[in-house]
N, C-alpha and C positions, 0 to 999 in steps of 0.2 A: 464482526458478524459478516458471513458470506453475503447475505442478502443486501446489507448496506453497501458493501463494495460493488456489488453488481449494479445497483441503482445509481451509485455515484459515477461509475464508469460511463453509463449511458448519458447521464446528465452532462458531464464534462465533455464527452465526445460530441454530443449534439450541439452543445454551446460552441465548441471549437468549429464545428462544421458551419455554424451560422455566422460567426464573426472572426474566425481565424486567430483568436488570442493565443499567443504562444504558451502562456501559463496553463491554460486549459489543456493544451496538447501534452504538456509535460506531466500534468497530473494524471492524464489517461495512461501515459507510458509507465509512470512510477507505480500507479495502482495495479496495472497489469503485471508489472514485474513482481510486486508483492504477492499477488494471487498465485502466480506461477511458482514462485519460490517457496512460499510458506503455507499455502492452502490447497495444494494439489497433491492428491494421493498417488503413489506409484501405479496403482491400478487404473487411474484415469479420472475418478470422481473428485469432487471438491469437498474439503472438510468444512464443518459447520462454523466453528468459531475459534478464535485465539484469545486466551485470557489476557486480562490487564495486569495480573499479578505475576511476579517472578521472585523466587527466593523468599516468598512470604511477604512481599512488600508491593503494594499497588503502584503500578507505573514505573517501577525501578528500571526496567529495560529501556524505557522510552525517554526519560527525562535527563536534563543536562544542567550543569552549573557554569557560571562564567569562568571559574578556574579550570574546569575540564576543557572548555573551548580553547582557552589560551594555551594550555599544555599541548593540545593536539594540533591546533591550527597556527600557533604563533600569535603574537599580540595584535599585529595589524589586521590580519584576516579575521581574527576573533572579534574585533571591534565591528567590522563590517557585517559579519554574520549576526552578531548580537543585535545590532540595530535593525537588521532586516527581519529577524525572527523573534524579536521581543524578549531577548534573554537579559534578565536583570539579577542583581544580587539578592533581591527579595524573592524573586520567583513568582510563578503563578499557580504552583501546585506543591504544597507542603515544603516550601523553601527551595524547590527546584523548578525547572522550566520545561513545560510542554511547548515544543516549537510550534509557532504559528506565524504566518506572514503578517507582520505589523505594518510595514511600509512598502510601497512599490519601489522597484529598482531605481526609477528616476529620482525619487526623493532621497534614497540612500546615496546615490551618486552625487547629488547636490550637497548633501551633508558632508561628504568626505572629499569633495572637489575632484571627483573621478568621472570618467565617462560611464555611461550605462553599460557598455560592453565590458569595461574593466570590472565593474561590480558583478556582472553576470558571470564572468570567468572566475572571479574570486569565490562566489557562492557555489558554483558548480564544483570547483576543486574542494571546497570545504565540506560540501555534502558528501562527496565521495570519501573523504578522510574520516568523517564522523560515522558514516555507514560501516566502514571497515573496522573502526574501533568498537562500534556497537555490536558487531558480529562476534566479538570476543566475550560478550556478556552471556549470562545464563538466559536462554530464551523462555518466554512464557509458554505454559502448556497449551495444548490444543484439545478441543472437543472433536474427535476424529470420526464422529458420525457423518454419514453422507446422506443428506436429506434431499429427496427428489425435487421438491418445489424450489428449494434454494439453488440446487444445481441447474434447474431449468432457467432461472434468472441469470446465472453466471454464464451458462452456455450461450444464451442469447447475447449477452453483453460482449463476451470475448469474440463471438462470431462477427459482430459488427465492427469491433476494434480491429480484428484481423484484416477485414476487407478494407475498411476506411483508411487505416494507417499503414497498410502493407506489412502487417506483422504475421508471418506464417506460424510463429510459435504460439500466438494467441489463437489462431484458427485451428491449429493442430490440437491444442488443449481442449477447445470446444468440441471438436470431433471426437477426441478420446473420451471425454466425459459423457457425451451423448451415447457413444457405443457402450460404455460401462453401464449406464442407466438401462439401456434397452436389452442388454444381455444379463446383467446381474440382478436387476431390480424388477424384472418382468415376471408376472404371474402367468400361469398357463392360459388364462382367459384373456390375456392381453392387457390387463390392468397393471399398474405399477405399485410396488411396495412403497411405503412412505420413507423408510429409513434403512440404512445398511451399515453394519459395523462388525468387524471381526468375522467376515465371511458369512454373516447372517443377515437376511432381509426380514423386515417385520412391519407390522401395522399397515395392512392394505388400505 
């Protein structure tokens, strides 16, 4: 949901600004990357939602098994990744695994007798490899309506991210979306239409 991601961006950004936690900063960057990659229309607005289903199966695009991790990452890196992200043979969603941070890096480092830096390097490499592999899967469908209220939330969030983290791509996306709303979703009296899809604005 676009509005969820917009609010999460601001929460994690503000939390990082308060305490400088590296994890919060990474979440902001990764969420921003997702929005720019998956939820941004060529015209400049932001799409409403991305489905959970793909190929008729809920969650198929997003879940993993231990065997898949080992095949893609190799045995040692897969063990570190599984410990960090809670991947088990039983799974947490219909026999497969939705990734979630189960342990802090320091705890994983202690478990595997590695430094925190070594664990972070391993996880960074593993995330990149899994992302590349996941991109080969059939992606979930999107609801490509552009809703003015939700776009307002994301414009606000990306504008703050762009300034605070020095990301011109986020700031450019916010500006492009604002320009889209003001040009394509404006009524003659200055009010805004609620939604836009397939070159049509509707519901003032």
